[in-house]
C-alpha positions as CSV (number, residue, x, y, z in Angstrom):
1,M,108.7,116.4,157.3
2,R,105.2,114.9,157.1
3,L,104.6,116.7,153.8
4,V,107.8,115.3,152.3
5,G,106.8,111.8,153.5
6,A,103.3,112.2,152.0
7,V,104.7,113.3,148.7
8,L,107.1,110.4,148.7
9,V,104.3,107.9,149.5
10,V,102.2,109.4,146.7
11,C,105.1,109.1,144.3
12,V,105.7,105.5,145.2
13,V,102.0,104.6,144.8
14,A,101.8,106.4,141.5
15,T,104.9,104.5,140.3
16,L,103.4,101.2,141.4
17,Y,100.1,101.9,139.6
18,Y,101.6,103.3,136.4
19,R,102.5,100.0,134.7
20,P,99.3,98.1,135.5
21,L,97.3,101.1,134.4
22,A,99.2,101.5,131.1
23,S,98.9,97.8,130.5
24,Y,95.1,98.0,131.1
25,L,94.7,100.9,128.7
26,E,96.8,99.2,126.0
27,T,94.8,96.0,126.4
28,R,91.6,97.9,126.0
29,R,92.8,99.5,122.8
30,E,93.9,96.1,121.5
31,L,90.6,94.5,122.4
32,A,88.7,97.3,120.5
33,A,90.9,96.7,117.5
34,R,90.3,92.9,117.6
35,Q,86.6,93.4,118.0
36,A,86.5,95.6,114.9
37,E,88.5,93.0,113.0
38,V,86.1,90.2,114.1
39,A,83.1,92.3,113.0
40,A,84.7,92.9,109.6
41,L,85.5,89.2,109.2
42,E,82.0,88.2,110.2
43,A,80.6,90.6,107.6
44,T,82.9,89.1,105.0
45,R,81.9,85.6,106.0
46,D,78.2,86.4,105.8
47,A,78.7,87.9,102.3
48,L,80.6,84.8,101.2
49,E,77.9,82.5,102.6
50,R,75.2,84.5,100.6
51,R,77.4,84.3,97.5
52,L,77.9,80.6,98.0
53,A,74.2,80.0,98.5
54,F,73.5,82.0,95.3
55,S,76.2,80.3,93.2
56,T,75.2,76.8,94.1
57,S,71.7,77.3,92.6
58,L,70.9,75.7,89.3
59,E,70.0,79.1,87.7
60,A,73.3,80.6,88.7
61,A,75.2,77.6,87.2
62,Q,73.2,78.0,84.0
63,R,73.9,81.8,83.8
64,E,77.6,81.2,84.4
65,A,77.7,78.5,81.7
66,R,76.0,80.9,79.2
67,R,78.4,83.6,80.1
68,M,81.3,81.2,79.3
69,G,79.7,80.5,75.9
70,W,78.4,77.0,76.6
71,V,75.2,75.8,74.9
72,R,72.8,73.1,75.8
73,P,72.4,70.0,73.7
74,N,70.5,70.6,70.5
75,E,71.0,74.3,70.7
76,R,72.8,76.5,68.2
77,L,75.2,79.2,69.2
78,F,74.9,82.5,67.3
79,V,77.7,85.1,67.6
80,V,76.5,88.6,66.8
81,K,79.3,91.0,66.0
82,G,79.3,94.7,65.4
83,I,76.6,95.7,67.9
84,P,78.4,98.9,69.1
85,A,78.8,100.1,65.5
86,W,75.1,99.2,64.7
87,R,74.0,101.2,67.8
88,K,76.1,104.2,66.8
89,A,74.7,104.2,63.3
90,R,71.1,103.8,64.6
91,A,71.6,106.6,67.0
92,Q,73.0,108.9,64.3
93,A,70.1,107.9,62.0
94,A,67.5,108.7,64.7
95,V,69.0,112.2,65.2
96,K,68.9,113.2,61.5
97,P,65.3,114.2,60.3
């Protein structure tokens, strides 16, 4: 009879501890996922801050303006066409003796 009572007590205690233990383990998994998400977001933020610092410099603004085809006052814009064909012809000419 004592054995049955002991088993019954162990079963009741296990039942009482199951939900808090399951909740604790789930919370730990969720915390780890959130910490990984925070680390990824911090890395993204750092990259964006570096990009912002770089893009706000005068040199970066000038490079971007040149890329868009803007010219400074009193400058002339020259558009050179056919560069890939010229390179191909030059490469072929260099191969032939």
